[in-house]
C-alpha positions as CSV (number, residue, x, y, z in Angstrom):
1,M,-81.8,227.0,55.7
2,A,-85.7,226.8,56.7
3,K,-86.7,225.2,59.3
4,L,-86.5,221.2,58.5
5,N,-89.8,218.8,60.3
6,I,-88.4,215.7,59.9
7,A,-90.3,212.9,59.9
8,D,-90.7,210.6,62.7
9,M,-89.7,207.1,62.8
10,V,-92.2,204.3,61.7
11,P,-94.2,202.8,64.9
12,S,-93.0,199.6,65.2
13,D,-97.3,198.3,65.0
14,V,-97.2,200.1,61.5
15,D,-93.9,198.8,60.7
16,K,-94.7,195.1,61.0
17,A,-98.2,195.7,59.1
18,L,-96.2,196.9,56.0
19,A,-93.3,194.4,56.7
20,Q,-94.2,193.0,53.1
21,F,-92.5,196.4,51.9
22,S,-89.0,197.7,51.7
23,P,-87.7,200.1,54.6
24,L,-87.7,203.1,52.6
25,T,-91.3,202.6,51.3
26,R,-92.9,201.5,54.7
27,T,-91.2,204.9,55.5
28,L,-92.8,206.7,52.5
29,L,-96.3,204.8,52.9
30,F,-96.5,206.1,57.0
31,N,-95.4,210.2,55.9
32,R,-98.8,209.4,53.7
33,G,-101.1,208.1,55.8
34,M,-101.0,204.9,55.3
35,T,-101.0,202.2,57.9
36,D,-102.1,198.3,57.1
37,A,-100.8,196.8,53.5
38,Q,-104.2,196.6,51.6
39,E,-104.7,199.8,51.9
40,A,-100.9,200.7,50.8
41,V,-101.2,198.4,47.9
42,R,-104.2,199.9,46.6
43,F,-102.2,202.7,46.4
44,L,-98.8,202.0,45.2
45,A,-101.0,199.7,42.1
46,P,-104.0,201.8,40.9
47,D,-106.6,199.5,38.9
48,W,-109.0,200.3,36.6
49,E,-111.6,198.3,37.2
50,R,-111.3,198.9,41.4
51,D,-110.3,202.4,41.4
52,I,-112.3,203.8,38.1
53,H,-116.2,204.7,39.6
54,D,-119.4,203.7,37.6
55,P,-119.6,207.5,36.4
56,F,-124.1,206.8,37.1
57,L,-122.8,207.6,40.3
58,I,-122.6,211.1,40.2
59,L,-125.8,212.8,40.9
60,N,-127.7,213.9,37.9
61,M,-125.9,211.6,35.6
62,E,-129.3,209.7,33.8
63,R,-130.8,212.6,33.0
64,A,-127.7,214.7,31.6
65,V,-126.6,211.3,29.4
66,D,-130.8,211.5,28.1
67,R,-131.1,214.8,27.2
68,I,-127.7,214.1,25.3
69,L,-129.3,211.5,23.5
70,L,-132.2,213.0,22.6
71,S,-130.2,216.1,21.2
72,I,-127.7,213.5,18.9
73,E,-131.5,211.7,18.1
74,K,-132.9,214.6,17.0
75,K,-129.3,216.5,15.1
76,E,-129.9,219.3,17.4
77,H,-127.3,222.2,17.2
78,I,-125.1,221.4,20.4
79,V,-122.8,224.3,22.0
80,I,-119.5,222.6,24.6
81,Y,-118.8,225.8,26.3
82,G,-115.4,225.6,27.9
83,D,-113.4,227.8,30.6
84,Y,-110.4,229.2,29.3
85,D,-107.1,227.2,31.7
86,C,-105.3,223.5,31.5
87,D,-108.3,222.2,33.0
88,G,-111.1,223.9,30.5
89,I,-109.9,223.7,27.5
90,P,-108.8,219.9,27.6
91,A,-111.8,219.0,29.1
92,S,-113.1,220.8,26.0
93,V,-111.4,218.8,23.9
94,V,-112.6,215.6,25.7
95,L,-115.8,216.3,24.4
96,H,-115.5,217.4,21.2
97,D,-113.6,214.3,20.9
98,F,-116.4,212.0,21.3
99,F,-118.6,213.9,19.1
100,K,-116.4,213.3,16.3
101,K,-115.8,209.7,17.4
102,I,-119.3,209.2,17.2
103,G,-120.0,210.6,14.0
104,Y,-121.9,213.6,15.1
105,N,-120.9,217.4,13.9
106,N,-123.7,219.5,15.0
107,F,-121.9,220.6,17.4
108,E,-118.9,223.2,18.0
109,N,-117.0,224.4,20.8
110,Y,-116.9,228.0,22.0
111,I,-114.2,229.8,24.1
112,P,-114.3,232.9,26.3
113,H,-111.4,235.2,25.6
114,R,-110.0,235.7,28.8
115,H,-109.4,239.5,28.3
116,K,-112.4,240.7,26.3
117,E,-115.1,238.7,28.0
118,G,-113.6,236.9,31.2
119,Y,-114.2,233.9,33.5
120,G,-118.2,232.5,32.7
121,L,-120.9,232.3,30.9
122,H,-121.8,235.6,28.8
123,I,-125.6,236.8,28.2
124,H,-123.8,238.3,24.3
125,A,-122.5,234.4,23.3
126,L,-125.8,233.3,24.6
127,D,-127.6,235.4,22.9
128,E,-125.4,234.2,19.4
129,F,-126.1,230.6,20.3
130,A,-130.1,231.4,20.0
131,K,-129.2,232.8,16.5
132,R,-127.8,229.8,15.5
133,N,-130.8,227.8,16.7
134,T,-129.1,225.9,19.4
135,K,-131.1,224.1,22.0
136,L,-128.2,222.1,23.6
137,L,-125.7,224.2,25.9
138,I,-122.9,221.5,28.8
139,T,-120.5,223.5,30.1
140,V,-117.2,222.0,31.1
141,D,-115.3,223.6,34.4
142,L,-117.7,226.6,34.6
143,G,-121.5,227.7,35.5
144,I,-122.0,226.4,38.2
145,T,-122.1,229.8,39.8
146,D,-123.9,231.9,36.5
147,V,-127.9,231.9,38.0
148,G,-129.1,234.8,36.0
149,Q,-127.3,233.7,32.7
150,V,-128.6,230.3,32.8
151,E,-132.2,231.7,33.3
152,H,-131.0,234.0,30.3
153,A,-130.6,230.5,28.7
154,N,-134.0,229.2,29.5
155,K,-136.0,232.2,28.2
156,L,-133.9,232.0,24.9
157,G,-135.2,227.8,24.8
158,I,-131.5,226.5,25.0
159,D,-131.2,223.7,27.6
160,M,-128.4,223.8,29.7
161,I,-126.5,220.8,31.2
162,I,-123.4,222.0,33.7
163,T,-120.3,220.3,34.4
164,D,-118.3,221.6,37.0
165,H,-116.1,221.1,39.9
166,H,-116.4,224.7,41.5
167,L,-117.9,224.8,45.0
168,P,-121.6,225.3,44.6
169,Q,-123.4,228.2,46.2
170,E,-126.0,228.4,48.5
171,V,-128.9,228.9,45.2
172,L,-127.9,227.0,42.1
173,P,-128.5,227.9,38.4
174,P,-131.4,226.0,36.9
175,A,-130.0,223.9,34.2
176,Y,-131.9,220.9,33.2
177,A,-128.7,218.7,35.1
178,I,-126.1,220.4,37.2
179,I,-123.3,217.6,37.0
180,N,-120.9,218.1,40.1
181,S,-119.9,215.9,42.2
182,K,-119.5,218.7,45.2
183,Q,-123.4,219.1,45.5
184,K,-125.5,218.5,49.0
185,D,-127.0,215.5,48.0
186,D,-124.3,214.1,45.7
187,T,-122.2,210.7,47.3
188,Y,-120.2,210.1,44.5
189,P,-117.1,208.4,46.0
190,D,-115.1,211.0,44.8
191,P,-116.0,214.8,45.3
192,M,-112.8,216.2,43.6
193,L,-112.4,215.4,40.8
194,C,-111.1,218.2,38.2
195,G,-113.0,220.0,35.0
196,A,-111.8,217.5,32.7
197,G,-112.4,214.2,34.9
198,V,-116.2,215.9,35.3
199,A,-115.8,215.6,31.5
200,F,-114.1,212.2,31.3
201,K,-116.9,210.8,33.7
202,L,-119.6,212.3,31.7
203,V,-118.0,210.3,28.6
204,Q,-117.6,207.3,30.2
205,A,-122.1,207.2,30.6
206,L,-122.9,208.5,27.5
207,L,-120.7,205.8,25.9
208,K,-122.5,203.3,28.4
209,K,-125.7,204.1,27.9
210,G,-125.6,205.3,23.9
211,R,-125.7,202.7,21.3
212,F,-122.7,204.2,18.9
213,D,-120.3,201.9,16.9
214,V,-117.5,202.8,19.4
215,H,-115.0,199.7,20.1
216,E,-115.1,199.0,23.9
217,G,-112.1,200.6,25.8
218,W,-111.4,203.7,23.1
219,E,-112.2,206.0,26.0
220,K,-109.3,205.6,27.7
221,W,-107.3,207.2,25.2
222,L,-109.1,211.0,26.2
223,L,-107.1,209.9,30.2
224,D,-104.0,212.1,28.3
225,M,-106.4,215.3,28.3
226,A,-108.3,213.8,32.0
227,G,-104.4,213.1,33.2
228,L,-103.3,216.6,32.1
229,S,-105.8,218.4,34.0
230,T,-105.9,216.6,37.6
231,I,-101.8,217.4,37.4
232,A,-102.0,220.9,35.9
233,D,-105.0,221.9,37.5
234,M,-103.4,220.6,41.3
235,V,-106.5,219.0,42.7
236,P,-105.8,216.1,45.5
237,L,-103.9,213.4,43.7
238,K,-105.7,210.2,46.0
239,N,-108.5,207.8,45.2
240,E,-109.8,208.1,41.8
241,N,-108.1,211.2,41.0
242,R,-104.9,209.3,41.3
243,A,-106.1,206.9,38.8
244,L,-107.1,209.3,36.3
245,A,-103.8,210.8,36.9
246,Y,-101.3,207.3,37.2
247,F,-103.0,206.0,33.5
248,G,-103.1,209.8,32.4
249,L,-99.8,210.2,32.2
250,K,-99.5,206.6,30.6
251,V,-101.0,207.3,27.5
252,L,-99.6,211.0,27.6
253,Q,-96.4,208.7,27.2
254,K,-97.8,207.6,24.1
255,S,-100.7,209.8,22.8
256,P,-101.0,210.1,19.2
257,R,-102.3,213.8,19.1
258,K,-100.1,215.8,16.7
259,G,-100.1,219.1,18.7
260,L,-99.0,217.5,22.0
261,Q,-96.2,215.5,19.9
262,K,-95.0,218.8,18.4
263,L,-95.8,220.9,21.5
264,L,-93.8,218.5,23.8
265,R,-90.4,218.1,21.2
266,K,-90.6,221.8,20.9
267,A,-90.3,222.0,25.0
268,G,-87.1,219.3,24.8
269,V,-89.7,216.6,26.7
270,Y,-88.7,213.6,25.7
271,Q,-92.4,212.1,25.7
272,P,-92.3,208.2,26.5
273,Y,-90.7,209.5,29.6
274,M,-93.0,212.2,30.1
275,T,-93.8,213.0,34.0
276,E,-95.6,215.2,35.9
277,G,-93.3,218.0,37.0
278,D,-93.3,218.2,33.0
279,V,-97.1,218.2,32.8
280,G,-96.5,221.4,35.2
281,F,-93.5,222.8,34.4
282,M,-93.8,222.3,30.6
283,V,-97.2,221.9,29.5
284,A,-99.2,223.5,31.3
285,P,-97.6,227.1,31.0
286,R,-97.7,227.0,27.1
287,I,-100.8,226.0,27.1
288,N,-102.2,228.7,29.9
289,A,-100.2,231.1,28.0
290,A,-102.9,230.5,24.8
291,S,-105.1,232.7,27.5
292,R,-102.3,234.9,29.2
293,M,-100.7,236.0,26.2
294,G,-103.3,235.7,23.5
295,V,-106.7,233.4,22.1
296,P,-107.3,230.8,24.1
297,R,-108.8,229.0,21.6
298,D,-105.2,228.4,19.5
299,A,-104.5,226.0,22.4
300,F,-107.8,224.4,22.1
301,T,-107.2,223.8,18.4
302,L,-103.2,222.8,18.7
303,L,-104.7,219.9,21.4
304,S,-107.8,218.9,19.1
305,T,-106.0,219.1,15.3
306,T,-105.3,216.4,13.2
307,D,-103.6,219.0,11.1
308,E,-99.8,218.3,10.8
309,V,-99.1,221.9,9.5
310,E,-101.8,223.3,12.0
311,A,-100.0,221.9,14.8
312,D,-96.4,222.8,13.2
313,T,-98.0,226.7,13.3
314,L,-100.0,226.6,16.4
315,T,-97.0,225.2,18.6
316,K,-94.7,227.9,17.9
317,H,-97.0,230.5,18.5
318,L,-97.9,229.0,21.4
319,H,-94.1,229.0,22.7
320,D,-93.1,232.1,21.3
321,I,-95.8,234.1,23.3
322,N,-94.7,231.5,27.1
323,N,-91.2,233.1,26.1
324,K,-93.2,236.5,25.7
325,R,-94.8,235.5,29.0
326,K,-92.0,234.6,30.8
327,T,-90.1,237.8,29.4
328,S,-93.2,240.5,30.3
329,T,-93.1,238.5,33.7
330,A,-89.2,239.1,34.8
331,L,-89.5,242.7,33.5
332,I,-92.1,242.9,35.8
333,M,-90.3,241.8,38.9
334,K,-87.3,243.7,37.9
335,E,-89.2,246.8,38.1
336,L,-90.7,245.3,41.2
337,K,-87.2,245.0,42.9
338,K,-86.6,248.9,42.1
339,T,-89.8,249.7,43.4
340,F,-89.1,247.6,47.3
341,A,-85.7,248.9,47.7
342,E,-86.5,252.3,48.0
343,R,-89.5,251.8,50.1
344,E,-91.2,249.3,52.6
345,P,-94.4,247.0,51.4
346,R,-97.6,247.5,54.0
347,E,-98.8,244.5,55.3
348,V,-100.7,244.1,52.0
349,V,-98.7,244.3,49.5
350,V,-100.5,246.4,46.1
351,V,-98.5,247.3,42.5
352,G,-99.7,247.9,39.5
353,N,-99.9,249.7,36.4
354,P,-102.0,250.2,33.5
355,Q,-99.0,249.2,31.2
356,W,-98.7,245.8,32.5
357,H,-100.7,242.9,30.8
358,V,-103.3,241.5,32.6
359,G,-102.9,238.0,31.9
360,I,-99.7,237.8,34.2
361,L,-101.1,239.7,37.4
362,G,-101.4,236.1,39.0
363,I,-98.2,235.3,37.9
364,I,-96.5,238.7,39.3
365,A,-98.4,238.6,42.4
366,S,-97.7,234.6,43.5
367,N,-93.8,235.7,43.1
368,L,-94.8,238.5,45.8
369,V,-96.3,236.3,48.3
370,E,-92.3,233.9,47.7
371,Q,-90.7,237.7,48.1
372,F,-92.4,239.4,51.2
373,N,-94.5,236.4,53.1
374,R,-97.5,238.4,53.0
375,P,-100.6,238.8,50.5
376,A,-100.5,240.4,47.8
377,F,-102.4,242.0,45.0
378,V,-101.7,243.4,41.5
379,W,-103.5,245.3,39.0
380,G,-103.7,246.6,35.4
381,R,-105.5,247.6,32.5
382,D,-108.2,245.3,30.8
383,D,-109.1,245.4,26.2
384,N,-111.8,247.3,27.7
385,D,-110.6,249.9,29.9
386,M,-111.3,248.7,33.3
387,I,-108.3,248.6,36.1
388,K,-108.4,244.7,36.5
389,G,-106.0,242.6,39.0
390,S,-105.5,239.2,40.6
391,C,-104.9,238.4,44.1
392,R,-102.5,235.6,46.1
393,S,-102.6,235.0,50.1
394,D,-99.4,233.5,51.8
395,G,-102.2,231.9,54.3
396,S,-102.3,234.3,57.4
397,V,-106.0,235.7,55.4
398,D,-108.6,234.9,53.5
399,L,-108.7,236.6,50.1
400,V,-112.4,236.5,50.1
401,E,-113.3,237.7,53.2
402,L,-110.1,240.8,53.2
403,M,-112.1,241.7,49.8
404,G,-115.3,241.6,51.5
405,A,-113.8,243.7,54.6
406,V,-113.0,247.2,52.8
407,S,-115.4,249.8,52.1
408,K,-118.1,248.9,49.6
409,D,-117.2,250.9,47.2
410,V,-113.9,249.6,47.0
411,F,-114.3,246.7,44.0
412,E,-116.7,246.6,41.3
413,H,-116.0,243.1,41.3
414,A,-114.4,240.6,43.6
415,G,-114.0,237.2,43.6
416,G,-112.4,233.6,44.5
417,H,-111.0,231.8,47.1
418,A,-109.0,232.1,50.4
419,A,-105.5,231.2,48.2
420,A,-106.3,233.2,45.2
421,G,-108.7,235.8,43.6
422,G,-109.7,238.3,41.0
423,F,-110.7,241.9,41.1
424,T,-112.1,244.8,39.0
425,V,-111.5,248.4,40.6
426,S,-113.1,251.7,39.7
427,K,-109.9,254.4,39.1
428,D,-111.3,256.6,41.9
429,H,-110.1,254.1,44.5
430,I,-107.8,252.5,43.2
431,H,-104.9,254.7,44.8
432,N,-105.7,253.9,48.3
433,L,-106.6,250.2,47.4
434,E,-103.3,249.6,49.6
435,E,-104.4,251.8,52.3
436,E,-107.8,249.6,52.8
437,L,-106.5,246.9,52.2
438,S,-103.4,247.0,54.9
439,A,-106.0,248.9,57.5
440,S,-108.8,245.7,57.2
441,Y,-105.9,242.8,57.0
442,L,-105.1,244.2,60.3
443,N,-108.2,243.5,61.8
444,I,-108.5,239.9,60.7
445,K,-105.4,238.4,60.1
446,K,-104.4,235.0,61.3
447,D,-101.2,233.5,62.7
448,V,-99.0,232.0,60.2
449,P,-96.9,229.0,61.4
450,E,-93.3,229.4,60.5
451,K,-92.3,227.7,57.2
452,S,-90.6,224.8,57.0
453,I,-89.8,221.7,54.7
454,F,-91.3,217.9,55.3
455,I,-88.4,215.7,55.9
456,D,-89.2,212.6,54.8
457,R,-86.2,210.7,55.8
458,C,-82.5,210.9,56.1
459,M,-80.2,209.5,53.1
460,T,-76.5,209.2,52.2
461,L,-75.1,209.9,49.0
462,D,-74.8,206.2,48.0
463,E,-78.7,206.0,48.3
464,V,-78.8,208.1,45.3
465,N,-79.0,205.2,42.9
466,W,-81.9,203.3,40.7
467,K,-82.9,200.9,42.9
468,T,-84.3,204.0,45.4
469,F,-85.3,205.6,42.3
470,D,-87.4,203.0,41.0
471,E,-88.6,202.1,44.9
472,I,-89.6,206.2,44.7
473,K,-91.4,205.8,41.5
474,Q,-93.8,203.6,42.8
475,F,-95.6,207.2,44.8
476,A,-95.5,208.8,41.5
477,P,-97.4,210.8,40.1
478,F,-97.0,213.8,42.7
479,G,-99.1,216.5,43.3
480,V,-101.5,217.7,46.2
481,D,-101.8,215.1,49.2
482,N,-99.1,213.6,47.4
483,H,-95.7,214.8,47.9
484,C,-92.9,214.0,45.8
485,P,-90.6,212.7,48.8
486,V,-87.5,214.9,50.0
487,F,-84.8,213.8,51.8
488,L,-81.6,215.4,54.2
489,F,-78.3,214.7,53.5
490,R,-76.0,215.8,56.3
491,D,-72.5,216.9,55.9
492,V,-72.1,216.4,51.9
493,S,-69.2,218.3,50.0
494,L,-69.8,220.5,47.0
495,A,-66.6,219.2,44.1
496,R,-67.4,221.7,42.0
497,I,-70.3,224.8,41.6
498,D,-71.3,225.7,37.4
499,L,-73.9,228.1,36.6
500,F,-76.1,226.5,33.2
501,G,-78.6,227.6,30.7
502,K,-78.9,230.2,28.0
503,E,-78.3,233.5,30.8
504,K,-76.5,231.3,33.2
505,N,-79.2,231.3,36.0
506,H,-79.6,227.7,37.2
507,L,-77.5,226.2,39.6
508,K,-75.8,222.8,39.0
509,V,-73.5,221.3,41.8
510,I,-71.6,218.0,41.7
511,M,-71.0,216.1,45.1
512,Q,-68.7,212.5,45.5
513,K,-70.0,209.7,47.1
514,P,-67.2,208.1,49.0
515,S,-66.4,205.5,46.5
516,G,-65.5,208.4,44.1
517,D,-68.9,208.4,42.0
518,E,-69.9,212.0,41.4
519,V,-74.1,212.9,42.0
520,S,-75.2,215.8,40.7
521,A,-78.1,218.6,42.3
522,I,-79.7,221.1,40.1
523,G,-81.6,223.9,41.4
524,F,-83.7,225.9,38.4
525,F,-83.7,229.4,39.3
526,M,-80.8,229.1,41.8
527,N,-76.9,230.8,41.9
528,E,-74.5,230.3,44.8
529,R,-76.0,233.5,46.4
530,T,-79.1,231.7,46.6
531,F,-78.9,230.9,49.9
532,E,-78.2,232.0,53.4
533,T,-74.2,231.3,52.8
534,P,-73.3,231.8,49.6
535,L,-72.0,228.1,48.2
536,E,-68.1,227.9,47.0
537,G,-66.0,224.7,45.9
538,G,-64.7,222.3,48.8
539,Q,-67.4,223.3,51.7
540,K,-69.8,220.5,53.4
541,V,-73.0,221.4,53.4
542,D,-76.6,219.7,54.6
543,L,-78.7,219.7,51.0
544,V,-82.6,219.3,50.7
545,A,-83.7,217.6,47.6
546,S,-85.4,215.2,46.1
547,L,-84.5,212.1,43.5
548,E,-85.2,212.8,39.9
549,K,-84.2,211.0,36.2
550,E,-82.2,212.5,34.0
551,V,-82.1,212.6,30.2
552,F,-79.4,213.5,28.6
553,R,-78.8,212.7,24.9
554,G,-81.1,209.7,24.9
555,A,-78.9,208.8,27.9
556,P,-80.8,208.2,31.1
557,S,-79.4,208.7,34.8
558,V,-80.3,209.5,38.7
559,R,-80.0,213.4,40.1
560,L,-81.1,215.7,42.8
561,R,-83.2,218.4,42.7
562,I,-82.6,221.2,44.6
563,I,-84.6,222.7,47.6
564,D,-82.5,223.8,50.2
565,I,-78.6,224.4,50.9
566,S,-77.4,225.5,54.2
567,N,-73.4,226.2,54.5
568,I,-72.0,224.0,57.6
569,R,-68.4,224.7,57.4
């Protein structure tokens, strides 16, 4: 079992300050940094009027809104240019739905092809927009670093409004307006919105200032997309983001979008009980599969269509290509298992194959980091015969610093942030990439603390019940900076062990409470040999797990989700 970091007892003064809450709730609040009742109430009970801020507090929002309203008044052609991931696509849908709602049809959505074009604004696309007499281009989830492209758009007579949430560089693009609350002079209360969150704030501002025949509060239906991205893009679920995710999930649970409904049904998700886990493990991978394995616009069309037949067709397509993505990933990992059975990995793992699909390389890199606890660089060949790759860090090195430390002619392009990035390498340098990166890594690596599991509290099997679940549920949705509570169950007996799933690749263990009632715990992609000591029925173990709701054939129950197990006898 991994090292356990069991939370300290709640100090007596904090325990007293939070006396209105139950002991479990007090513990979970303290573990999340909340020490007074007012702060706790704000967190546990998000409030729309209190927690959703005035969009005009964002720098340049007024200027951006005025320019869009002018375009609408003059009936100019508008382009919404969005990224191809599970933030940019829902963000594009948010603006698409706004323009459709107000009855404005002289606009189009553009989403670049991941493999043929790549991330960001592209000159050839701008040239095409100019031919169609486009006067205004609004970006979503991109553009903050595209200085040259914006300069080119200006020469073409296209005004640019950039909405983005990525970190601005020292030199900003010369856009008509930039809406990004991470800008140096921006004082917006929450600078950590995702791309769809920023797009939602823009729609809020447009409805607030524009004179549209739209009933008050209509924009809340767009929270399904803003909430989806807030959860999927892994921004901190605090402050306004917590409210967007909280209310977003409520809208997702009753969203009338035909494509979303059919996607959830195909994925086996019961929409009224949809959780943030369903977003992360069922919805987001299928949305991202469109760009990883096919055409990203398919995901956009699925989420924006009102046509039943089109929704059916695209749901099946995304489901199929997501399965193809999973199969391709499994085959590559199987191949790599053989590779590393024959040789030890270097300080930096570098692997690749011209036949590997570039859309799944980031997933492969993440798997390798998990397996070997070191940075991983994985490459393939794209549609333009370029050697492209993705990299992930184990926390021991900043990838941007690492890529910048190798010989200048190794990378034709390299970018990203400390934990994840992308790169392009010439054919002349791919063969010595591992040597170059490993040598540089040894010069700049940091000490990484031993990995540990944070335990919120020790718990007994008797406490696995609806009362406990309902207390924990107050803290949802869970994500970055608001982890799902984790509990340690000491000295529990395994009554029996089962494997389930078509390939029998998921683990289920059954335990008994002192009362004789059974408690189940599941672990996806685990088996009885996953842990340090193989599991057998009748063993006594220490179990680390979280609580979750299971709905089987319409009947809900509480079960455990396995994080780790240690055999004690």
